[in-house]
C-alpha positions as CSV (number, residue, x, y, z in Angstrom):
1,X,55.8,73.3,-10.0
2,X,57.9,70.3,-10.9
3,X,56.3,68.4,-7.9
4,X,52.8,69.2,-9.0
5,X,53.4,68.1,-12.6
6,X,54.8,64.8,-11.3
7,X,51.7,64.2,-9.1
8,X,49.3,64.9,-12.0
9,X,51.2,62.5,-14.3
10,X,51.1,59.7,-11.6
11,X,47.3,60.3,-11.1
12,X,46.6,60.0,-14.8
13,X,48.5,56.7,-15.0
14,X,46.5,55.3,-12.1
15,X,43.2,56.3,-13.5
16,X,44.0,54.9,-16.9
17,X,44.9,51.4,-15.4
18,X,41.8,51.1,-13.1
19,X,39.2,48.5,-14.0
20,X,41.1,46.8,-16.9
21,X,40.5,43.0,-16.7
22,X,43.2,40.4,-17.2
23,X,42.1,39.8,-20.8
24,X,42.8,43.5,-21.6
25,X,39.2,44.3,-22.3
26,X,37.5,47.0,-20.3
27,X,33.7,46.7,-20.4
28,X,33.3,50.2,-19.0
29,X,35.2,51.8,-21.9
30,X,33.1,52.4,-25.0
31,X,34.1,50.4,-28.1
32,X,34.6,52.0,-31.5
33,X,30.9,52.6,-31.9
34,X,30.6,54.1,-28.4
35,X,28.5,51.2,-27.0
36,X,29.1,49.7,-23.5
37,X,29.7,45.9,-23.1
38,X,26.5,44.4,-21.5
39,X,25.9,41.6,-19.0
40,X,24.3,38.3,-20.1
41,X,20.5,38.5,-20.4
42,X,18.1,37.5,-17.6
43,X,17.0,33.8,-17.4
44,X,14.8,31.5,-15.3
45,X,15.9,28.6,-13.1
46,X,13.5,25.6,-12.6
47,X,13.7,23.0,-9.8
48,X,12.3,19.6,-10.8
49,X,12.0,16.1,-9.4
50,X,12.9,16.8,-5.8
51,X,13.2,13.6,-3.7
52,X,14.7,13.0,-0.3
53,X,18.3,13.0,-1.6
54,X,18.2,14.3,-5.2
55,X,17.0,17.4,-7.0
56,X,17.2,18.2,-10.7
57,X,17.7,21.9,-11.7
58,X,17.6,23.4,-15.2
59,X,17.6,26.9,-16.6
60,X,16.9,28.8,-19.8
61,X,20.0,29.7,-21.8
62,X,21.3,33.2,-20.9
63,X,22.4,34.9,-24.1
64,X,25.1,37.5,-24.3
65,X,24.0,40.8,-26.1
66,X,27.4,40.9,-27.9
67,X,27.2,37.3,-29.0
68,X,29.9,36.0,-26.7
69,X,29.6,32.4,-25.4
70,X,28.2,32.2,-21.9
71,X,29.2,29.8,-19.1
72,X,27.7,29.2,-15.7
73,X,28.7,28.9,-12.0
74,X,26.3,26.9,-9.8
75,X,26.4,27.5,-6.1
76,X,24.4,25.6,-3.4
77,X,24.7,27.1,0.0
78,X,28.3,28.2,0.3
79,X,29.6,25.5,-2.0
80,X,30.5,25.9,-5.7
81,X,29.1,22.8,-7.4
82,X,30.3,23.7,-10.9
83,X,32.3,26.5,-12.5
84,X,32.6,27.4,-16.2
85,X,29.7,25.0,-16.8
86,X,28.3,25.1,-20.3
87,X,25.2,22.9,-19.9
88,X,21.8,24.2,-18.8
89,X,20.9,21.5,-16.3
90,X,22.5,19.8,-13.3
91,X,21.6,16.9,-10.9
92,X,22.1,17.8,-7.2
93,X,22.7,14.6,-5.3
94,X,23.8,13.5,-1.8
95,X,21.1,15.8,-0.2
96,X,19.5,15.3,3.2
97,X,15.8,14.7,3.6
98,X,13.4,17.4,4.9
99,X,16.0,20.1,4.4
100,X,15.6,23.6,2.8
101,X,18.4,24.4,0.3
102,X,19.2,27.8,-1.3
103,X,21.5,28.4,-4.2
104,X,22.2,30.4,-7.3
105,X,23.1,30.0,-11.0
106,X,25.4,32.7,-12.3
107,X,25.7,33.4,-16.0
108,X,29.1,34.9,-17.1
109,X,30.5,36.3,-20.4
110,X,34.3,36.3,-21.2
111,X,34.5,39.9,-20.2
112,X,33.5,39.0,-16.6
113,X,30.0,40.5,-16.7
114,X,27.4,38.3,-15.0
115,X,23.8,37.8,-14.1
116,X,22.7,35.8,-11.1
117,X,19.4,34.0,-10.4
118,X,18.6,32.5,-7.0
119,X,16.7,29.3,-6.4
120,X,15.5,27.3,-3.4
121,X,13.8,24.0,-2.6
122,X,13.0,21.6,0.2
123,X,13.8,17.9,0.0
124,X,11.2,15.4,0.7
125,X,11.1,12.9,3.6
126,X,13.1,9.7,3.2
127,X,10.5,7.0,3.2
128,X,13.0,4.1,2.9
129,X,11.0,2.2,0.4
130,X,12.0,-1.4,-0.5
131,X,11.0,-4.8,-1.6
132,X,12.6,-7.8,0.2
133,X,12.4,-11.4,-1.0
134,X,12.0,-14.0,1.8
135,X,11.6,-17.7,1.8
136,X,8.7,-19.4,3.5
137,X,11.2,-20.9,5.9
138,X,14.2,-19.7,7.8
139,X,16.5,-22.5,6.7
140,X,14.9,-24.0,3.5
141,X,14.1,-22.8,0.0
142,X,11.6,-24.0,-2.6
143,X,8.7,-24.0,-0.1
144,X,5.5,-22.7,-1.7
145,X,3.2,-20.5,0.4
146,X,0.9,-17.5,0.4
147,X,0.1,-14.6,2.8
148,X,-3.4,-13.7,4.0
149,X,-3.0,-11.2,6.8
150,X,-0.4,-8.6,7.9
151,X,-0.3,-7.1,11.4
152,X,2.0,-4.6,13.2
153,X,2.9,-6.3,16.5
154,X,3.1,-4.3,19.7
155,X,6.9,-4.4,19.7
156,X,7.0,-2.6,16.3
157,X,7.8,-5.6,14.2
158,X,5.3,-7.3,11.7
159,X,3.4,-10.6,11.6
160,X,2.6,-12.1,8.2
161,X,0.0,-14.9,8.4
162,X,-0.7,-17.4,5.7
163,X,0.0,-21.0,4.7
164,X,3.1,-22.9,3.6
165,X,3.7,-26.4,2.3
166,X,6.7,-28.7,2.1
167,X,5.4,-31.2,-0.5
168,X,3.0,-29.1,-2.6
169,X,-0.1,-30.8,-1.2
170,X,-0.2,-30.5,2.6
171,X,-0.7,-26.9,3.6
172,X,0.0,-25.8,7.2
173,X,-0.8,-22.6,9.0
174,X,2.2,-20.3,8.8
175,X,3.4,-17.2,10.7
176,X,6.5,-15.1,10.0
177,X,7.8,-12.3,12.3
178,X,9.6,-9.7,10.2
179,X,11.5,-6.5,11.4
180,X,10.7,-3.1,9.9
181,X,13.6,-3.4,7.4
182,X,12.3,-6.7,6.0
183,X,14.6,-9.1,7.9
184,X,13.0,-12.4,9.2
185,X,13.0,-12.8,13.0
186,X,11.3,-16.2,13.1
187,X,9.0,-18.3,11.0
188,X,6.8,-21.1,12.3
189,X,4.3,-23.5,10.8
190,X,1.6,-25.4,12.6
191,X,0.9,-29.0,11.6
192,X,-2.9,-28.8,11.1
193,X,-3.3,-29.8,7.4
194,X,-6.0,-27.8,5.7
195,X,-5.4,-27.5,1.9
196,X,-4.7,-24.2,0.2
197,X,-8.3,-23.3,-0.5
198,X,-9.5,-23.3,3.1
199,X,-9.9,-19.8,4.6
200,X,-7.3,-18.6,7.1
201,X,-7.7,-15.5,9.3
202,X,-6.0,-14.1,12.4
203,X,-6.4,-11.3,14.9
204,X,-4.0,-9.7,17.4
205,X,-4.9,-10.4,21.1
206,X,-3.6,-9.3,24.5
207,X,-1.5,-12.5,24.7
208,X,-0.3,-12.7,21.1
209,X,-2.3,-14.0,18.2
210,X,-5.5,-15.9,17.6
211,X,-5.6,-17.8,14.3
212,X,-8.2,-20.0,12.6
213,X,-8.3,-22.2,9.5
214,X,-10.8,-24.8,8.4
215,X,-12.1,-26.2,11.7
216,X,-9.1,-25.3,13.9
217,X,-8.7,-22.4,16.3
218,X,-5.1,-21.8,17.5
219,X,-4.0,-19.5,20.3
220,X,-0.4,-18.3,20.1
221,X,1.8,-16.2,22.4
222,X,3.9,-13.3,21.2
223,X,6.7,-15.6,20.1
224,X,4.4,-17.8,18.0
225,X,4.3,-20.7,20.5
226,X,1.0,-22.6,20.9
227,X,-1.0,-21.8,24.0
228,X,-3.9,-24.1,23.0
229,X,-5.5,-25.6,19.9
230,X,-9.2,-26.4,19.5
231,X,-10.9,-28.4,16.8
232,X,-14.4,-27.2,16.3
233,X,-16.1,-30.4,15.3
234,X,-19.2,-28.6,13.9
235,X,-17.0,-27.5,10.9
236,X,-15.0,-30.8,10.6
237,X,-16.7,-32.0,7.5
238,X,-13.8,-32.0,5.0
239,X,-15.9,-30.5,2.3
240,X,-15.8,-27.0,0.6
241,X,-18.2,-24.4,2.0
242,X,-18.1,-25.8,5.5
243,X,-15.4,-24.0,7.5
244,X,-14.7,-21.2,10.0
245,X,-14.5,-17.9,8.2
246,X,-13.4,-15.3,10.7
247,X,-12.6,-14.8,14.4
248,X,-12.3,-11.9,16.9
249,X,-11.6,-11.5,20.6
250,X,-13.3,-9.0,22.9
251,X,-11.8,-7.1,25.8
252,X,-12.6,-9.9,28.2
253,X,-10.6,-12.4,26.0
254,X,-13.9,-14.1,25.0
255,X,-13.9,-15.3,21.4
256,X,-16.5,-14.9,18.6
257,X,-16.2,-16.8,15.4
258,X,-18.3,-17.1,12.3
259,X,-18.5,-19.8,9.7
260,X,-20.6,-21.7,7.1
261,X,-22.4,-25.0,7.1
262,X,-24.3,-27.1,4.6
263,X,-28.0,-27.8,5.4
264,X,-30.4,-30.7,5.1
265,X,-33.4,-28.4,5.0
266,X,-35.6,-28.5,1.9
267,X,-34.9,-25.0,0.6
268,X,-31.6,-24.2,2.4
269,X,-28.3,-25.2,0.8
270,X,-26.0,-23.1,3.1
271,X,-26.5,-21.7,6.6
272,X,-24.3,-19.3,8.6
273,X,-23.2,-19.8,12.2
274,X,-22.1,-17.4,15.0
275,X,-20.3,-19.0,17.9
276,X,-18.9,-17.8,21.2
277,X,-16.0,-19.4,22.9
278,X,-14.5,-19.0,26.4
279,X,-10.9,-17.6,26.7
280,X,-9.8,-21.2,26.9
281,X,-11.6,-22.1,23.7
282,X,-14.6,-23.9,25.1
283,X,-17.9,-23.4,23.2
284,X,-20.3,-21.3,25.2
285,X,-23.1,-21.0,22.6
286,X,-23.9,-21.0,18.9
287,X,-26.6,-19.5,16.7
288,X,-27.6,-20.4,13.2
289,X,-28.9,-18.2,10.4
290,X,-30.7,-19.6,7.3
291,X,-33.2,-17.0,6.0
292,X,-32.6,-17.9,2.4
293,X,-31.4,-20.6,0.0
294,X,-27.8,-19.5,0.7
295,X,-26.8,-17.5,3.8
296,X,-23.1,-17.2,4.5
297,X,-20.8,-15.2,6.8
298,X,-17.4,-13.9,5.8
299,X,-16.1,-11.1,8.1
300,X,-16.7,-10.1,11.7
301,X,-15.7,-7.0,13.7
302,X,-16.5,-5.8,17.3
303,X,-17.5,-2.1,16.9
304,X,-16.6,0.8,19.2
305,X,-20.2,0.6,20.6
306,X,-19.4,-3.0,21.7
307,X,-21.6,-4.7,19.1
308,X,-20.9,-7.4,16.6
309,X,-21.1,-6.5,12.9
310,X,-21.0,-9.3,10.4
311,X,-20.6,-9.2,6.6
312,X,-21.9,-12.1,4.6
313,X,-23.8,-13.0,1.5
314,X,-27.5,-13.8,1.1
315,X,-29.5,-15.2,-1.8
316,X,-32.2,-12.5,-2.5
317,X,-34.0,-13.8,-5.6
318,X,-36.2,-16.3,-3.7
319,X,-34.6,-19.2,-5.5
320,X,-35.5,-22.7,-4.3
321,X,-33.2,-25.7,-4.1
322,X,-34.9,-27.4,-7.0
323,X,-34.6,-24.2,-9.1
324,X,-30.9,-24.0,-8.2
325,X,-30.3,-27.6,-9.2
326,X,-32.1,-27.3,-12.6
327,X,-30.9,-23.8,-13.6
328,X,-29.1,-20.6,-12.6
329,X,-31.6,-18.5,-10.6
330,X,-29.5,-17.4,-7.7
331,X,-28.9,-13.7,-6.9
332,X,-26.3,-13.1,-4.1
333,X,-26.0,-9.7,-2.4
334,X,-23.9,-8.3,0.4
335,X,-25.6,-9.0,3.7
336,X,-24.8,-7.0,6.9
337,X,-26.1,-7.8,10.4
338,X,-25.6,-5.8,13.6
339,X,-25.9,-7.9,16.7
340,X,-25.4,-7.6,20.5
341,X,-22.6,-9.5,22.1
342,X,-25.2,-12.0,23.2
343,X,-26.1,-12.7,19.5
344,X,-29.4,-10.8,19.3
345,X,-29.9,-9.1,15.9
346,X,-30.4,-5.3,16.1
347,X,-30.7,-4.8,12.3
348,X,-29.8,-6.5,9.1
349,X,-29.7,-5.2,5.5
350,X,-28.7,-6.4,2.0
351,X,-26.9,-4.3,-0.5
352,X,-27.1,-5.6,-4.1
353,X,-27.5,-4.8,-7.8
354,X,-27.9,-7.1,-10.8
355,X,-24.5,-8.7,-10.2
356,X,-23.5,-11.6,-7.9
357,X,-21.6,-10.2,-4.9
358,X,-18.9,-12.1,-3.1
359,X,-18.0,-10.5,0.3
360,X,-14.3,-10.1,1.3
361,X,-13.6,-7.2,3.6
362,X,-15.2,-5.1,6.4
363,X,-13.8,-2.3,8.6
364,X,-15.1,0.4,11.0
365,X,-13.9,3.9,10.3
366,X,-12.8,6.5,12.8
367,X,-16.1,8.4,12.4
368,X,-18.2,5.3,13.2
369,X,-19.1,4.5,9.6
370,X,-18.4,1.1,8.0
371,X,-16.8,0.2,4.7
372,X,-17.2,-3.2,3.2
373,X,-17.0,-4.9,-0.2
374,X,-15.5,-7.6,-2.3
375,X,-16.0,-9.0,-5.8
376,X,-18.9,-8.4,-8.1
377,X,-19.6,-10.9,-10.9
378,X,-21.7,-9.9,-13.9
379,X,-23.9,-12.0,-16.1
380,X,-21.1,-12.4,-18.6
381,X,-18.8,-13.7,-15.9
382,X,-17.0,-10.4,-15.8
383,X,-15.4,-9.7,-12.5
384,X,-15.1,-6.3,-10.8
385,X,-14.4,-4.9,-7.3
386,X,-17.2,-3.4,-5.4
387,X,-16.9,-1.3,-2.2
388,X,-19.5,0.5,-0.1
389,X,-19.7,2.9,2.8
390,X,-22.6,3.1,5.2
391,X,-23.5,4.9,8.4
392,X,-23.7,3.0,11.7
393,X,-27.5,2.5,11.1
394,X,-26.9,0.8,7.7
395,X,-27.8,3.9,5.6
396,X,-25.7,3.7,2.3
397,X,-23.5,6.6,1.6
398,X,-21.2,5.4,-1.2
399,X,-21.2,2.5,-3.7
400,X,-18.2,2.2,-6.0
401,X,-17.5,-0.4,-8.7
402,X,-14.0,-0.8,-10.0
403,X,-13.7,-2.8,-13.2
404,X,-9.9,-3.2,-12.9
405,X,-9.5,-5.0,-9.6
406,X,-10.7,-7.5,-7.1
407,X,-10.5,-6.0,-3.5
408,X,-9.5,-8.3,-0.7
409,X,-8.7,-5.7,2.0
410,X,-9.4,-2.0,2.6
411,X,-7.9,0.3,5.3
412,X,-8.5,3.8,6.4
413,X,-5.7,6.4,5.9
414,X,-4.7,9.2,8.2
415,X,-6.5,11.9,6.2
416,X,-9.7,9.7,6.3
417,X,-9.2,8.3,2.8
418,X,-9.2,4.6,1.9
419,X,-6.6,2.3,0.4
420,X,-7.8,-1.0,-1.1
421,X,-5.6,-3.9,-2.2
422,X,-6.4,-6.9,-4.4
423,X,-5.9,-8.3,-7.9
424,X,-5.4,-6.2,-10.9
425,X,-6.7,-7.7,-14.2
426,X,-7.5,-11.1,-12.9
427,X,-7.8,-12.4,-16.5
428,X,-4.1,-11.8,-17.2
429,X,-1.9,-14.8,-17.6
430,X,0.6,-13.2,-15.2
431,X,-1.4,-12.0,-12.1
432,X,-0.4,-8.6,-10.5
433,X,-1.6,-7.2,-7.3
434,X,-3.2,-3.7,-7.4
435,X,-3.6,-0.8,-5.0
436,X,-6.3,1.9,-5.3
437,X,-6.2,5.0,-3.2
438,X,-9.4,6.9,-2.5
439,X,-9.5,10.5,-1.0
440,X,-11.7,11.6,1.9
441,X,-14.3,12.5,-0.8
442,X,-14.0,8.9,-2.1
443,X,-12.6,10.0,-5.5
444,X,-9.9,7.8,-6.9
445,X,-6.5,9.6,-6.3
446,X,-4.2,7.0,-7.8
447,X,-3.7,3.4,-8.8
448,X,-0.6,1.2,-8.6
449,X,0.2,-2.4,-9.6
450,X,3.1,-4.7,-9.4
451,X,3.9,-8.0,-11.1
452,X,6.9,-10.0,-12.3
453,X,7.6,-11.9,-15.5
454,X,6.4,-15.5,-15.6
455,X,4.9,-15.3,-12.1
456,X,1.7,-14.7,-10.2
457,X,2.1,-12.1,-7.6
458,X,-0.8,-11.8,-5.1
459,X,-1.4,-9.6,-2.0
460,X,-4.4,-9.7,0.2
461,X,-3.7,-7.3,3.0
462,X,-2.1,-3.8,3.4
463,X,-1.2,-1.6,6.4
464,X,-0.8,2.1,6.7
465,X,2.6,2.9,8.1
466,X,3.6,5.7,10.5
467,X,5.0,7.9,7.7
468,X,1.7,7.5,5.7
469,X,3.4,5.0,3.4
470,X,2.2,1.4,3.2
471,X,3.3,-2.1,4.2
472,X,2.4,-5.1,2.1
473,X,3.2,-8.8,2.5
474,X,2.7,-10.5,-0.9
475,X,3.5,-13.9,-2.3
476,X,5.0,-15.0,-5.6
477,X,4.2,-18.2,-7.5
478,X,6.3,-19.2,-10.5
479,X,4.4,-20.1,-13.7
480,X,7.3,-22.5,-14.7
481,X,6.8,-25.4,-12.3
482,X,10.3,-26.7,-12.9
483,X,11.8,-23.6,-11.2
484,X,12.1,-23.0,-7.5
485,X,11.1,-19.4,-7.3
486,X,8.3,-19.1,-4.6
487,X,8.9,-16.1,-2.4
488,X,7.3,-14.0,0.3
489,X,7.5,-10.4,-0.7
490,X,7.8,-7.8,2.1
491,X,7.2,-4.3,0.7
492,X,7.5,-0.8,2.1
493,X,6.0,2.0,-0.1
494,X,5.9,5.8,0.1
495,X,2.5,7.6,0.4
496,X,1.9,7.3,-3.4
497,X,2.5,3.6,-3.5
498,X,6.0,3.7,-5.0
499,X,8.8,1.4,-3.8
500,X,12.3,0.5,-5.0
501,X,12.5,-2.8,-6.7
502,X,15.8,-4.8,-6.5
503,X,17.2,-7.1,-9.2
504,X,15.0,-10.2,-9.6
505,X,15.7,-13.0,-7.1
């Protein structure tokens, strides 16, 4: 009997000690009112602002039924990020892109009771956005310039084509090769003076690059070295409105170029020209177009059907030279011509409204449609962007006017949308470049712009990158002429047009 009494006493002691926490409070033992201590209340966790390397989490405050203060433990994967945490939000950093993360927030009261809520999220892709400032020379600063075209070279680097000057008056053709991270590989200028207002265009070829400006055609290899240079004397007039406007090369390396000339005819002020050159730059034939008072060509593409498509402008009001000289009677509309490679016109159409249209850009879409547009000038000298889409037979599908921009270039995006780049708010003292993204249904999805204090920032071309972001080569002109602040801006954005901006250089 003594042994049994001893065992019963020992068992009672063990039972009375079980479950008592270090602070001496036992939540399982009823208090003086006979009520059990309860866990913190349920709450919700939210995951906001997830990027490729950062996420922001927050949660509702979890209240303790007995009024005790609550703290939190935050766990991500197997790692405790914070313990005895009293705030209700936390930034999670040093994350990896395109990774799924799981975690939990645990609310605790002083008695050790807790309530846990799980959360998970997936980080976004690292788009490596940036803006790099480059000079218009490898070894010199303070050289003004601007960029007209941007291409992705076959080796994965980029070619920015424009003009640069060493003395502020003599402008030379300029090409910069830039790696994907924005570092210059080489920069070269070509000593064919042609003022800043002359058109410059270029196209990638099998052997490198074909470039034109004013009356010169320049053939370059992949390293920017001259293969040959031709002066097309037909355009060597030294006056505005007489120049080569665009150039393309076909699969046989034969060259087509378009341009504008003045005219001595009674009721023709300007006429357009289509010219074919041999692979060596020799003129094979030329054709002239002057169906109205002003007939001009601006952009040229070789279609998938192996035709030529030309975008130009045409006076459609029937204005005569005399009427033009004595008063404003001209009406200029977009003018499209589809021709064979021998220069025979298959069809031509004009696309206009009450405004004066100035052509700028033309592309063929993956489905065979064409998108073109430019600048639309109203009677009150108000400027807008205008962009249209047509079928391959010229039937109009879409006609959009944008009052906030001038469009210089448009490209198709992987989901069959469009992205257009140009000038935002051209009336502003400080010019910004602007981007407009259109969806596959041609609705506006977003707009972005970029500018800098006391400068004009302009961009005339844009590329869609492999990660669906965008590449832009822009130029900066300082409004304070005593400063040396002209730069080439090489920009990489994400698919929504965002990019990281460094401190001003």
